[in-house]
Backbone as a ProteinNet text record, in pm:
[ID]
protein_1_A
[PRIMARY]
XXXXXXXXXXXXXXXXXXXXXXXXXXXXXXXXXXXXXXXXXXXXXXXXXXXXXXXXXXXXXXXXXXXXXXXXXXXXXXXXXXXXXXXXXXXXXXXXXXXXXXXXXXXXXXXXXXXXXXXXXXXXXXXXXXXXXXXXXXXXXXXXXXXXXXXXXXXXXXXXXXXXXXXXXXXXXXXXXXXXXXXXXXXXXXXXXXXXXXXXXXXXXXXXXXXXXXXXXXXXXXXXXXXXXXXXXXXXXXXXXXXXXXXXXXXXXXXXXXXXXXXXXXXXXXXXXXXXXXXXXXXXXXXXXXXXX
[TERTIARY]
86.1	0	89.1	58.3	140.4	119.6	208	199.5	79.7	48.2	-66.4	-198.2	-216.4	-338.3	-352.5	-239.1	-245.6	-285.6	-234.9	-267.8	-414.8	-469.3	-611.2	-701.7	-661.1	-744.2	-746.7	-632.9	-627.7	-709.6	-709.7	-779.9	-929.5	-977.4	-1120.4	-1199.3	-1301	-1378.4	-1460	-1458	-1536.8	-1677.8	-1779	-1917.4	-1952.2	-2010.1	-2047.5	-2181.4	-2188.1	-2316.5	-2423.5	-2381.8	-2479.9	-2542.3	-2460.5	-2511.3	-2611.3	-2580.1	-2671	-2804	-2799.6	-2922.7	-3003.8	-2932.7	-3003.1	-3072.9	-3004.9	-3064.3	-3186.1	-3173.7	-3287.2	-3405.5	-3376.1	-3484.3	-3551.4	-3472.6	-3529.4	-3617.7	-3571	-3650.2	-3780.5	-3773.8	-3895.2	-3992.4	-3936.7	-4022.8	-4090.6	-4016.4	-4075.6	-4182.6	-4154.7	-4253.9	-4378.2	-4356.9	-4470.8	-4558.7	-4495.4	-4571	-4635.2	-4559.3	-4608	-4646.1	-4610.2	-4640.5	-4787.9	-4877.6	-5020.3	-5072.6	-5020.3	-5063.9	-5018.8	-4895.5	-4843.4	-4925.6	-4952.5	-5029.9	-5170.9	-5233.4	-5369.6	-5373.2	-5273.7	-5268.2	-5252.4	-5161	-5140.6	-5265.2	-5327.5	-5446.7	-5560.1	-5588	-5696.9	-5664.9	-5538.9	-5501.2	-5522.2	-5481.5	-5502.4	-5651	-5730.4	-5874.2	-5937.6	-5907.8	-5970.7	-5918.2	-5791.6	-5739.2	-5809.7	-5827	-5899.6	-6044.4	-6106	-6242	-6249.5	-6154.5	-6154.3	-6135.8	-6045.5	-6019.2	-6142.4	-6205.2	-6324.7	-6436.6	-6452.6	-6558.5	-6531.3	-6406.2	-6373.2	-6387.6	-6358	-6376	-6522.6	-6608.2	-6752.5	-6785.3	-6706.2	-6735.9	-6870.9	-6897.7	-7026.3	-7092.5	-7221.9	-7296.2	-7266.1	-7240	-7204.3	-7316.8	-7438.2	-7550	-7538.1	-7471.2	-7452.9	-7316	-7215.4	-7080.5	-7019.4	-7031	-6969.6	-6818.6	-6749.9	-6605.7	-6574.5	-6462.5	-6421.2	-6394.2	-6339	-6313.8	-6444.3	-6548.2	-6678.2	-6735.3	-6715.7	-6763.2	-6692	-6559.5	-6483.7	-6517.5	-6543.6	-6583.5	-6718.2	-6814	-6945	-6933	-6844	-6823.9	-6762.4	-6663.2	-6598.2	-6695.1	-6768.7	-6865.2	-6972.6	-7016.9	-7120.8	-7073.7	-6944.8	-6891.7	-6847.7	-6807.7	-6754.5	-6859.2	-6964.3	-7061.8	-7202	-7292.7	-7434.5	-7506.4	-7613.2	-7691.1	-7761	-7768.9	-7835.4	-7984.9	-8051.1	-8196.1	-8268.5	-8370.3	-8446.2	-8386.3	-8274.2	-8213.4	-8303.2	-8282.5	-8364.1	-8341.7	-8218.2	-8185.2	-8140.8	-8218.6	-8187.6	-8071.8	-7989.1	-7877.8	-7760.4	-7644.9	-7525.4	-7508.6	-7412.9	-7382.4	-7342.2	-7271.9	-7230.5	-7351.7	-7452.8	-7573	-7644	-7659.8	-7725	-7641.3	-7508.7	-7419.5	-7433	-7430.9	-7443.2	-7578.6	-7682.2	-7815.8	-7817.6	-7762.9	-7762	-7675.7	-7558.2	-7470.8	-7532.9	-7607.2	-7676.9	-7780.2	-7859.9	-7958.1	-7890.7	-7780.8	-7708.9	-7655	-7598.5	-7544.1	-7650.7	-7766.2	-7874.7	-7929.9	-7953.1	-8009.1	-7917.3	-7787.9	-7693.4	-7675.3	-7677.4	-7668.6	-7784.2	-7904.2	-8020.8	-8005.1	-7955	-7936.3	-7835	-7728.6	-7627.9	-7687	-7762.3	-7822.3	-7919.1	-7990.5	-8086.9	-8018.9	-7933.6	-7880.8	-7781	-7688.8	-7584.9	-7643.5	-7723.3	-7777.6	-7865.9	-7952.2	-8041	-7962.5	-7859.1	-7776.9	-7702.5	-7644.7	-7576.6	-7674.8	-7794.4	-7894.3	-7941.8	-7962.5	-8003.8	-7895.8	-7770.3	-7663.2	-7643.6	-7678.3	-7653.9	-7771.9	-7892	-8011.6	-8088.3	-8099.2	-8162.6	-8313.1	-8373.7	-8517.1	-8546.4	-8466.4	-8479.9	-8449.4	-8349.3	-8313.2	-8429.1	-8493.2	-8603.6	-8724.4	-8742.9	-8856	-8829.9	-8709.6	-8682.1	-8627.9	-8558.4	-8490.6	-8584.1	-8707.5	-8793.4	-8822.8	-8846.6	-8875.1	-8749.8	-8636	-8510.6	-8476.1	-8480.3	-8442.3	-8545.3	-8671.6	-8775.1	-8761.9	-8747.5	-8740.6	-8607.1	-8497.9	-8366.5	-8356.6	-8430.7	-8427.2	-8520.7	-8605.7	-8700.1	-8631.1	-8648.7	-8589.2	-8642	-8550.5	-8590	-8674.6	-8651.5	-8723.7	-8873.4	-8910	-9051.1	-9124.7	-9050.9	-9112.8	-9127.3	-9063.4	-9066.8	-9209.3	-9293.5	-9431.9	-9508	-9480.8	-9548.4	-9507.7	-9379.2	-9333.5	-9380.4	-9386.5	-9439.8	-9586.1	-9661.4	-9802.1	-9819.4	-9734.4	-9748	-9682	-9565.2	-9485.2	-9477.8	-9528.6	-9523.5	-9382.1	-9364.4	-9233.3	-9151.7	-9129.7	-9064.1	-8924	-8848.6	-8715	-8722.3	-8828.2	-8847.1	-8858.3	-8926.8	-8940.5	-8804.2	-8720.9	-8588.9	-8501.5	-8501.8	-8420	-8467.7	-8598.9	-8652.7	-8603.4	-8605	-8556.7	-8407.5	-8330.8	-8186.6	-8161.2	-8231.1	-8212.5	-8252.2	-8361.9	-8407.2	-8309.1	-8246.8	-8149	-8021	-7983.6	-7855.1	-7862.3	-7979.4	-7985.1	-7961.2	-8006.1	-7999.2	-7858.4	-7774.6	-7635.8	-7564	-7591.8	-7529.2	-7578.4	-7708	-7767.7	-7719.7	-7718.6	-7681.1	-7533.2	-7448.9	-7305.5	-7278	-7348	-7330.9	-7376.5	-7488.4	-7538.3	-7436.9	-7380.5	-7284.1	-7156.7	-7114.7	-6994.8	-7009.7	-7125.7	-7150.2	-7156.4	-7223.6	-7240.6	-7108.9	-7013.4	-6887.9	-6772.7	-6803.6	-6698.7	-6624.1	-6492.4	-6408.8	-6441.9	-6483.6	-6523.6	-6405.7	-6284.3	-6168.1	-6142.2	-6169.6	-6154.9	-6255.6	-6378.9	-6480.3	-6442.9	-6392.3	-6353.6	-6238.2	-6141.8	-6027.8	-6072	-6163.2	-6212.9	-6289	-6365.4	-6438.8	-6343.6	-6233.1	-6134	-6076.2	-6056.8	-6003.1	-6111.4	-6233.3	-6337.4	-6413.4	-6419.7	-6492.6	-6642.4	-6709.3	-6855	-6918.8	-7050.2	-7121.5	-7105.1	-7113.5	-7096.1	-6954.6	-6854.4	-6715.6	-6690.8	-6753	-6741.2	-6791.7	-6901.6	-6963.4	-6884.1	-6837.9	-6770.8	-6624	-6557.2	-6412.9	-6372.3	-6466.4	-6434.5	-6523.1	-6653.9	-6747.1	-6746.2	-6759.6	-6768.1	-6639.2	-6518.1	-6396.7	-6384.9	-6427.5	-6423.7	-6522.6	-6637.3	-6743.4	-6718.9	-6632.5	-6613.5	-6576.8	-6484	-6458	-6579.9	-6663.9	-6787.8	-6880.6	-6889	-6975.2	-6926.7	-6795.5	-6740.7	-6764.6	-6747.4	-6777.3	-6924.7	-7011.8	-7154.1	-7186	-7120	-7140.3	-7093.8	-6981.8	-6933.8	-7035.2	-7089.8	-7193.4	-7319.7	-7353.3	-7472.2	-7460.9	-7342.3	-7323.4	-7341.8	-7287.4	-7306.7	-7452.6	-7524	-7667	-7743.7	-7701.5	-7767.5	-7750.4	-7632	-7609.3	-7700.9	-7722.5	-7819.6	-7959.4	-7992.7	-8122.1	-8138.8	-8031	-8035.2	-8077.6	-8011.9	-8038.9	-8180.6	-8222	-8357.1	-8462.1	-8447	-8546	-8551.5	-8436.7	-8434.3	-8479.4	-8461.3	-8510.7	-8662.7	-8717.7	-8862.6	-8940.8	-8883.3	-8961.6	-8876.6	-8831.8	-8752.2	-8728.7	-8693.6	-8654.7	-8515.6	-8443	-8306.6	-8227.5	-8095.4	-8008.8	-7952.4	-7853.2	-7784.9	-7876	-7966	-8060.1	-8150.7	-8201	-8283.3	-8202	-8075.5	-7989.8	-7966.9	-7950.4	-7935.3	-8060.1	-8176.5	-8302.2	-8321.2	-8291.7	-8309.4	-8207.9	-8085.8	-7985.9	-8027.5	-8087	-8136	-8254.8	-8345.7	-8464.5	-8428.7	-8321.7	-8282	-8172.3	-8141.7	-8040.5	-7907	-7860	-7732.4	-7637.4	-7575.4	-7491.9	-7368.4	-7311.8	-7192.6	-7223.5	-7336.8	-7376.7	-7409.9	-7475.2	-7511.3	-7386.6	-7286.9	-7163.7	-7086.5	-7095.1	-7027.5	-7082.4	-7213.9	-7275.6	-7240.6	-7241.9	-7206	-7060.6	-6973	-6832.4	-6818.1	-6893.6	-6889.5	-6937.5	-7039.2	-7088.1	-6980.5	-6905.8	-6796.8	-6690.8	-6654.9	-6554	-6602.5	-6728.1	-6783.7	-6784.1	-6830.5	-6837.4	-6698.8	-6601.3	-6464.9	-6403.5	-6432.9	-6381.9	-6439.5	-6567.3	-6630.5	-6570.3	-6544.4	-6483.4	-6345	-6264.3	-6131	-6138	-6236.2	-6249.7	-6287.1	-6377.3	-6415.6	-6300	-6215.9	-6097.5	-6000.4	-5983.2	-5897.7	-5956.2	-6088.3	-6154.2	-6138.1	-6146.3	-6127	-5985.6	-5885.9	-5748.9	-5726.3	-5802.6	-5789.4	-5862.1	-5981.3	-6062.5	-6029.5	-5983.7	-5952.6	-5817.2	-5707.5	-5575	-5531.1	-5582.2	-5543	-5588.4	-5695.2	-5742.5	-5638.1	-5571.9	-5469.1	-5345.4	-5313.2	-5194.5	-5210.9	-5333.2	-5358.5	-5371.2	-5373.1	-5383.9	-5521.6	-5626.9	-5763.1	-5818.6
-119.3	0	123.4	217.4	337.4	430.9	525.6	622.7	715.9	746.4	835.2	770.4	639.1	567.9	559.1	535.9	530.7	665.8	773.5	907.8	939.6	901.7	926.3	848.2	722.8	640.7	697.6	751	809.1	937.3	1016.7	1144.2	1129.4	1012.6	993.2	1001	1087.3	1103.4	978.2	939.3	823.1	868.1	787	819.3	782.6	878.6	857.3	785.5	664.6	590.9	666.2	732.6	806.2	920.6	984.8	1096.3	1045.8	929.9	872	835.5	775	739.5	863.7	972.3	1097.1	1155.3	1151.8	1203.4	1120.6	986.5	899.8	924.9	942.4	968.3	1101.9	1203.3	1333.9	1325	1253	1236.8	1162.9	1058.1	984.4	1071.2	1153.9	1241.7	1344.9	1401.8	1498.8	1433.2	1312.8	1244.4	1207.2	1165.1	1131.5	1254.4	1371.5	1493.4	1550	1556.6	1626.2	1533.1	1403.5	1310.8	1301.1	1281.7	1275.4	1401.6	1518.6	1643.3	1649.5	1604.9	1605.8	1511.6	1390.7	1292.9	1344.6	1403.1	1455.9	1569.5	1658.3	1771.3	1722.6	1628.4	1574.7	1500.9	1426.7	1350.5	1443.2	1545.2	1638	1721	1762.4	1840.1	1759.6	1632.7	1546.4	1529.5	1510.6	1492.5	1614.1	1734.2	1854.6	1888.8	1856.3	1877.7	1786.2	1659.1	1566.9	1610.6	1659	1710.2	1825.9	1918.8	2034.5	1991.2	1895.9	1850	1782.4	1693.2	1623.4	1722.2	1822.6	1921.2	2007.8	2046	2130.2	2053.5	1924.2	1842.3	1809	1841.8	1818.7	1671.7	1583.7	1441.6	1414.6	1490.4	1487	1622.9	1621	1745.9	1842.9	1969.7	2070	2096.7	2063.1	2078.8	1981.9	1868.4	1769.6	1779.8	1826	1837	1969.9	2073.7	2202	2194.8	2296.8	2303.4	2320.2	2262.7	2277.6	2424.5	2497.5	2639.6	2717	2681.4	2747.6	2717.6	2595.3	2559	2640.2	2653.7	2730.2	2879.6	2930.2	3070.9	3094.7	3003.3	3015.3	3005.6	2917.8	2903.2	3029	3084	3205.3	3323.4	3339.5	3449.9	3434.5	3311.7	3290	3310.8	3281.2	3300.7	3444.2	3512.3	3647.4	3755.9	3729.6	3833.8	3788.3	3884.9	3857.6	3870.3	3793.7	3800.7	3936.6	3996	4124.6	4112.6	4222.2	4216.8	4175.3	4091.3	4044.3	3924.3	3870.2	3752.1	3631.3	3530.7	3409.2	3340.6	3339	3278.6	3389.4	3413.9	3522.3	3483.6	3581.6	3556	3490.5	3488.8	3426.9	3286.9	3213.9	3081.2	3093.7	3200.7	3221	3231.1	3307.1	3321.8	3187.8	3112.5	2981.4	2883.2	2891.6	2804	2831.6	2957.2	2992.5	2949.7	2962.4	2920.1	2769	2691.6	2546	2502.3	2564.7	2527.4	2563.5	2674.8	2710.1	2605.7	2563.1	2458	2327.3	2295.3	2171.5	2175.7	2287.6	2298.8	2283.2	2349.6	2339	2197	2137.6	2003.3	1898.7	1903.9	1806.9	1829.9	1956.3	1984.1	1921.8	1935.6	1871.7	1719.8	1664.6	1519.3	1470	1546	1506.6	1509.7	1616.5	1630.2	1516	1471.2	1361.3	1225.3	1209.2	1077.7	1022.8	1105.9	1055.5	1006.4	1085.6	1033.7	910.1	911.1	795.9	672.5	690.9	576.8	517.1	603.4	554.2	485.4	542.3	483	348.2	336.8	209	102.5	144.2	47.5	2.7	91.8	60.1	-8.4	9.6	-43.9	-131.5	-258.2	-351.5	-327.2	-271.4	-244.2	-128	-21.8	91.5	46.1	-39.5	-91.6	-168.8	-254.8	-335.7	-250.3	-136.7	-49.1	36.7	94.7	192.3	130.7	18.1	-35.4	-65.2	-116.3	-137.5	-10	99.2	226.6	281.9	269.7	322	251.6	118.2	44.4	61	72.9	89.2	223.7	331.1	464.3	485.8	430.8	450.2	378.9	269	195.7	254.6	347.1	407.4	516.4	519.3	626.8	763.2	855.6	987	1064.4	1038.2	1112	1080.8	962.7	926	1006.2	1064.6	1140.4	1288.9	1334.5	1477.2	1527	1458.1	1507.4	1517.2	1424	1426.7	1550.4	1580.9	1699.1	1828.2	1828.8	1947.6	1967.4	1856.5	1864.9	1924	1883.4	1930.3	2066.5	2089.5	2207.7	2308.7	2271.7	2364.8	2377	2475.6	2497.9	2593.4	2553.9	2640.8	2589.7	2675.5	2634.5	2523.8	2526.5	2421.1	2284.7	2278.4	2152.3	2100.9	2190.4	2148.9	2099.9	2174.1	2134.7	2001.7	1978.1	1851.8	1735.2	1751.9	1645.2	1621.4	1728.2	1713.6	1639.7	1681.5	1616.5	1469.8	1439.6	1301.4	1217.1	1277.8	1205.5	1177.3	1268.7	1257.7	1183.7	1179	1130.3	980.4	901.9	756.4	700.1	746.6	698.5	731.5	848.8	886.5	796.4	774.8	692.7	548.3	492.5	351.8	330.6	424.7	410.8	422.6	513.7	523.8	395.4	340	212.8	101	94.3	-11.4	2.9	128.3	148.5	95.9	119.5	68.8	-83.8	-140	-284.7	-358.8	-295.1	-363.2	-324	-259.4	-224	-349.4	-339.5	-454.2	-501.8	-626.4	-681.1	-687.8	-706.6	-713.4	-578.8	-469.2	-336.6	-318	-362.4	-352.2	-437.2	-558.7	-646.4	-587	-529.1	-468.5	-349.6	-269.5	-154.9	-200.4	-307.7	-359.6	-412.7	-473.9	-524.7	-410.9	-294	-178	-99.9	-153.7	-93.9	19.7	23.7	130	114.1	225.3	222.8	214.4	199.2	189.3	318.4	433	561.5	576	534.5	541.9	446.4	329.7	237.5	303.9	373.5	432.7	552.4	637.6	762	742.5	646	632.3	513.6	423.5	307.5	303.1	301.4	283	403.7	523.7	641.6	666.6	660.1	675.1	570.3	446.3	342.2	371.4	431.4	458.3	585.6	674	804.4	795.7	707.9	697.1	654.1	569.3	528.8	648.7	732.1	849.9	945.5	966.9	1058	1001.9	870.4	809.2	824.7	811.5	832.4	975.2	1071.2	1211.6	1237.5	1175.3	1190.2	1136.1	1018.2	963	1048.2	1098.9	1182.6	1311.2	1370.2	1491.6	1461.7	1347.5	1308.9	1286.4	1215.7	1194.4	1326.4	1412.7	1542.2	1628.5	1619.1	1695.4	1646.9	1516.3	1463.1	1515.4	1519.2	1572.8	1718.8	1795.9	1937.8	1950	1875.1	1885.4	1838.3	1727.4	1676	1777.5	1832.5	1928	2053.1	2100.3	2225.1	2204.8	2085.6	2058.5	2050.9	1982.3	1960.3	2080.7	2153.6	2262.1	2376.9	2459.9	2572.6	2673.5	2791.9	2898.1	2949.8	2874.3	2908.4	2780.6	2795	2681.8	2618.5	2532	2469.4	2373.4	2305.1	2216.5	2292.9	2406	2491.7	2540.8	2574	2623.7	2515.4	2391.5	2280.8	2266.7	2271.2	2258.1	2370.5	2493.6	2608.4	2606	2561.5	2552.1	2449.6	2339.8	2238.9	2291.7	2363.6	2416	2522.2	2597.1	2704.4	2660.5	2530.1	2475.2	2549.5	2553.8	2619.3	2513.2	2432.9	2323.1	2369.8	2485	2533.8	2560.9	2625.7	2651.9	2522.1	2429.9	2302.1	2226.9	2216.4	2147.2	2223.5	2356.3	2436.3	2406.2	2394.9	2364.2	2222.2	2126.8	1989.4	1980.8	2053.6	2056	2116.9	2221.3	2284.2	2188.7	2108.9	2009.9	1905.7	1864.8	1768.9	1829.8	1955.6	2022.3	2034.8	2072.5	2087.9	1954.5	1848.9	1718	1665.4	1682	1637.5	1719.2	1847.9	1933	1889.2	1855.7	1810	1677.2	1588.1	1459.3	1479.9	1567.2	1593.9	1657.1	1745.2	1808.4	1706.4	1615.4	1514.2	1418.2	1391.7	1309.2	1381.4	1511.7	1590.3	1592.2	1608.3	1609.5	1476	1367.6	1235.5	1220.6	1272	1265.8	1346.5	1456	1538.7	1477.9	1424.1	1373.5	1229.2	1151	1009.6	975.2	1032.7	1007.6	863.3	790.1	648.9	564.3	605.7	530.6	532.6	648.7	660.1	582.9	587.3	516.4	365.8	317.8	173.9	128.5	225.2	190.2	149	195	156.7	245.5
0	0	0	-86.5	-99.9	17.3	36.4	144.4	126.7	0	-26.6	14.5	-14.4	22.4	173.6	246	391.1	449.7	392.4	441.5	418.5	298.8	269.4	363.1	395.5	482.7	624	669.3	802.3	810.9	702.2	702.7	677.4	633.1	606.2	736.5	743.5	867.1	897.1	1020.7	1063.9	1100	1068.6	1097.1	1241.4	1312.5	1452.4	1458.5	1514.3	1520.5	1599.8	1707.4	1788.2	1709.9	1628.1	1547.4	1443	1382.8	1283	1347.3	1466.9	1536.6	1572.5	1609.7	1644.1	1522.1	1407.4	1283.6	1244.2	1255.7	1222.3	1315.3	1444.8	1540.2	1510.6	1474	1441.1	1317.3	1215.4	1093.6	1121	1204.2	1237.8	1316.3	1407.7	1486	1397.5	1302.6	1210	1123.3	1078	993.9	1075	1200.2	1285.4	1310.2	1318.6	1346.4	1221.4	1111.7	992	878	888.6	780.3	745.5	845.2	812.1	744.7	786.1	722.3	577.5	552.8	414.9	327.1	376.7	299.5	272.9	376.2	359.7	259.3	266	172	28.7	8.2	-126.8	-176.2	-87.4	-123.8	-166	-84.6	-116.2	-239.8	-253.9	-371.5	-498.9	-495.2	-611.9	-642.5	-536.9	-554.8	-621	-571.7	-626.5	-765.8	-792.9	-928	-1027.6	-990.7	-1078.4	-1096.4	-989.3	-997.5	-1097.8	-1088.5	-1178.5	-1323.4	-1346.3	-1482.8	-1541.3	-1462.7	-1511.1	-1540.7	-1454.2	-1474.8	-1597.6	-1619.5	-1735.4	-1866.9	-1863	-1983.5	-2009.1	-1910.1	-1918.9	-1946.8	-1880.2	-1887	-1819.7	-1713.8	-1644	-1662.2	-1682	-1701.2	-1587.8	-1622.4	-1523.6	-1425.5	-1461.9	-1369.2	-1251.4	-1272.9	-1167.3	-1101.7	-1177.3	-1122.1	-1166.2	-1083.2	-1118	-1100.8	-1146.4	-1125.8	-977.4	-937.6	-797.8	-765.3	-860.4	-837.1	-818.1	-895.6	-877.8	-739.3	-692.4	-559.4	-451.4	-462.9	-363.6	-370.3	-488.9	-501.7	-434.7	-458.4	-394.1	-242.2	-194.7	-51.4	8.4	-59.1	-9.6	-7.7	-116.5	-122.2	-14.4	8.4	108.1	250.2	277.1	410.9	436.7	330.9	347.9	333.1	258	227.2	263.5	273.4	293.1	160.3	145.6	21.7	13.1	-104.7	-119.3	-94.6	-54.2	-33.7	-161.3	-146.6	-261.9	-330.5	-275.8	-336.5	-316.7	-403.9	-395.3	-261.5	-212.8	-84.5	9.2	113.3	205.3	295.7	331.1	419.9	348.9	414.9	359.1	416	361.8	416	562.3	594.5	733.6	826.2	786.2	869.3	889.8	780.9	791.3	873.3	859.5	936.8	1086.2	1125	1266.5	1322.4	1241.1	1284.7	1309.1	1216.2	1231.2	1348.8	1365	1475.9	1610.1	1614.3	1737.8	1775.5	1676.8	1703.2	1743.7	1676.7	1708.4	1851	1891.5	2026	2132.3	2113	2211.3	2215.3	2097.8	2092.3	2153.1	2120.8	2176.3	2326.2	2369.7	2512.6	2589.2	2536.2	2598.6	2598.8	2488.5	2479.8	2582.3	2606.3	2705.6	2846	2877.1	3010	3037.8	2935.7	2953.8	2940.9	2839.5	2805.6	2904.9	2954.6	3045.1	3177.3	3249.4	3376.8	3360	3259	3240.2	3196.7	3113.7	3074.3	3192.8	3278	3397.9	3492.5	3506.3	3595.4	3542.9	3412.9	3355.1	3373.4	3360.6	3377	3520.5	3615.8	3756.6	3823.6	3771.3	3836.9	3738.8	3770.2	3677.2	3664.5	3768.2	3761.4	3666.6	3678.6	3585.3	3443.6	3430.3	3297.7	3235.6	3314.1	3260.7	3224.7	3293.5	3263.8	3140.6	3130.9	3026.1	2897.2	2906.4	2787.7	2670.7	2691.8	2573.3	2496.7	2570	2504.4	2436.5	2503.8	2447.8	2318.1	2317.3	2197.6	2086.2	2123.4	2020.3	1950.1	2027.9	1966.8	1896.2	1952.6	1889.9	1755.6	1739.8	1612.6	1507.6	1546.8	1452.8	1371.5	1238.7	1157.7	1200.3	1224.9	1274.8	1174.1	1046.5	943	947.6	999.4	1007.8	1113.3	1207.9	1315.5	1283.2	1174.7	1142.4	1120	1040.7	1025.1	1156.2	1248.3	1377.3	1457.1	1458.5	1532.7	1466.5	1333.4	1264.9	1301.7	1314.1	1350.2	1489.7	1583.8	1722.1	1744.7	1684.1	1716.2	1602.8	1484.7	1372.8	1316.7	1228.5	1167.1	1254.6	1376.1	1472.6	1503.3	1571.4	1612.7	1717.9	1797.5	1898.6	1832.9	1719.1	1647	1602.6	1551.3	1502.8	1618.1	1727.7	1842.1	1900	1898.7	1947.9	1862.9	1731.8	1643.1	1664	1681.2	1705.2	1835.6	1942.6	2072.7	2067.2	1999.5	1988.1	1906.8	1807.6	1726.2	1804.6	1894.3	1963	2095.7	2159.7	2297.3	2308.6	2212	2229.1	2214.7	2121.3	2123.5	2253.7	2309.9	2436.7	2549.3	2555.1	2661.1	2651.3	2531.7	2514.2	2545.3	2505.9	2535.7	2685	2752.9	2898.1	2966.4	2921.1	2974	2951.6	2830.6	2798.7	2881.1	2906.7	2987.2	3128.3	3189.8	3325.1	3323.4	3224.4	3217.7	3196.4	3129.9	3096.5	3188.9	3301.2	3396	3442.2	3446.2	3481.8	3623.7	3635.4	3765.5	3862.1	3809.7	3898.5	3965.6	3895.4	3956.5	4069.6	4047.4	4151.8	4272.6	4247.3	4356.9	4437	4367.1	4436.6	4521.9	4468.5	4545.4	4669	4657.5	4773.4	4879.2	4836.3	4931.2	5015	4951.2	5022.5	5096.5	5103.9	5184.7	5119.5	4987.8	4919.7	4938.5	4964.7	4976.9	4839.1	4837.6	4709.9	4628.7	4695	4626.6	4572.4	4650.8	4606.7	4490.2	4492.9	4379.4	4251.1	4264.6	4146.4	4095.7	4187.8	4147.1	4113.2	4177.5	4159.7	4073.1	4045.5	3961.3	3837.2	3859.5	3747.7	3654.7	3710.3	3624.7	3545.4	3606.6	3524.4	3414.4	3445	3342.5	3230.8	3266.7	3169.8	3089.6	3138.5	3074.9	2926.5	2884.4	2740.4	2659.9	2718.1	2650.3	2633.5	2736.9	2730.2	2622.4	2616	2515	2375	2359.1	2229.1	2194	2294.6	2269.9	2231.7	2296.1	2260.2	2116.9	2079.5	1942.3	1842.6	1870	1782.3	1785.4	1904.4	1916.5	1837.3	1834.7	1755	1606.8	1562.7	1422.8	1389.5	1477.4	1455	1462.9	1555.8	1568.6	1445.6	1382.1	1259.1	1147.7	1143.1	1046.7	1078.2	1207.5	1247.7	1211.4	1220.3	1179.3	1033.9	947.5	803.9	772.5	833.8	808	850.1	971.3	1022.4	936.2	889.1	812.1	667.8	615.5	480.3	479.7	581	582.6	633.4	725.3	782.8	830.2	739.8	783.8	674.3	718	625.8	659.7	742.9	781.6	798.7	798.1	824.3	698.3	718.5	605.2	529.9	601.1	532.8	438.5	485.5	399.6	280.4	303.8	195.8	91	133.9	40	-46.2	18.1	-54.4	-154.8	-115.6	-204.7	-319	-291.2	-397.4	-501.8	-457.9	-552.5	-631.3	-564.2	-631.8	-736.3	-712.2	-804.5	-901.9	-904.2	-996.2	-981.4	-856.3	-824.6	-768.6	-855.4	-806.2	-731.8	-769.8	-699.5	-553.1	-525.9	-387.8	-315.2	-383.7	-322.4	-276.9	-365.6	-329.6	-222.8	-224.2	-122.3	16.3	27.4	157.3	200.3	106.7	140.3	187	117.8	158.6	297.3	324.5	457.1	565.3	535.1	631.2	663.1	560.5	582.8	674.6	649.5	732	876.3	894.1	1029.3	1102.9	1037	1103.1	1138.8	1048.7	1079.2	1192.2	1195.9	1304	1438.3	1439.2	1563.5	1609.1	1514.8	1549.8	1610.1	1549.8	1602.1	1740.6	1761.5	1892.4	1999	1967.3	2064.8	2094.7	1994.9	2021	2113.3	2091.1	2180.3	2320.6	2329.9	2459.9	2530.8	2455.8	2515.2	2569.9	2496	2543.4	2670.2	2686.6	2806.5	2926.5	2903.2	3013	3049.3	2952.7	2978	2918	2972.9	2912.7	2923.5	3024.7	3039.3	2921.6	2852.7	2736.2	2624.5	2607.9	2504.7	2544.3	2673.2	2719.6	2707.5	2725.6	2715.2	2570.6	2476.6	2335.8	2294.5	2369.5	2337	2228.2
[MASK]
+++++++++++++++++++++++++++++++++++++++++++++++++++++++++++++++++++++++++++++++++++++++++++++++++++++++++++++++++++++++++++++++++++++++++++++++++++++++++++++++++++++++++++++++++++++++++++++++++++++++++++++++++++++++++++++++++++++++++++++++++++++++++++++++++++++++++++++++++++++++++++++++++++++

């Protein structure tokens, strides 16, 4: 081996294994944090680009599939501006959105106040369960849309009618999940608490309720989804405000851009609510995440 080759080999920098592991860990951490956002952005961008291309080529009639850009323009105009006086659809998308979200909040709030206590009571007391469960399962299995004419007959085309339909749509998933959480409480936890001398009230507040809390949050998440469906049904059948009414009017006036804009807004709202409930679950029941449930 020549002297020059020996000198080059000595001067070649050696790679530090710890540094390589640190770089790999940093890259994995960045991907874990931002990877889902990157994938989602690319996925949605591809979807809307393909939508725009198909619409511009008029492969599908524009009355059924408007351009994605027209949909976003209608959405922006509806959120940023109010409709002029005398317009076919009064108010802006923002006004109708706030009206629907207000009804949804009141209806789901009523459903939580009713559903959680009754679900916990049904799960804890077999006599209450035997009395209420036939009514709960019968009404929860009935399509909510079949009850709309009945509520219109009793309550008219009022906001009370809409909130009643929303509450009725949301209360049963909350009640059933709370009931299921109590029924499936780990018996070993109850036995251990009894060994340490826990009273009946302490068993319920310190063992049963914490175990049931993730079930309740999951029920609230389902109830919000059902309540959002109830919002649209109530506003389509009997209303002059809200996103459901806006969908109906957009269809009646052959305005597909506005129709798709409202549907897209509903998707964004529902996904935002789901993400919020997941965050809430992580705050209220962190052990569920740690256990990988």
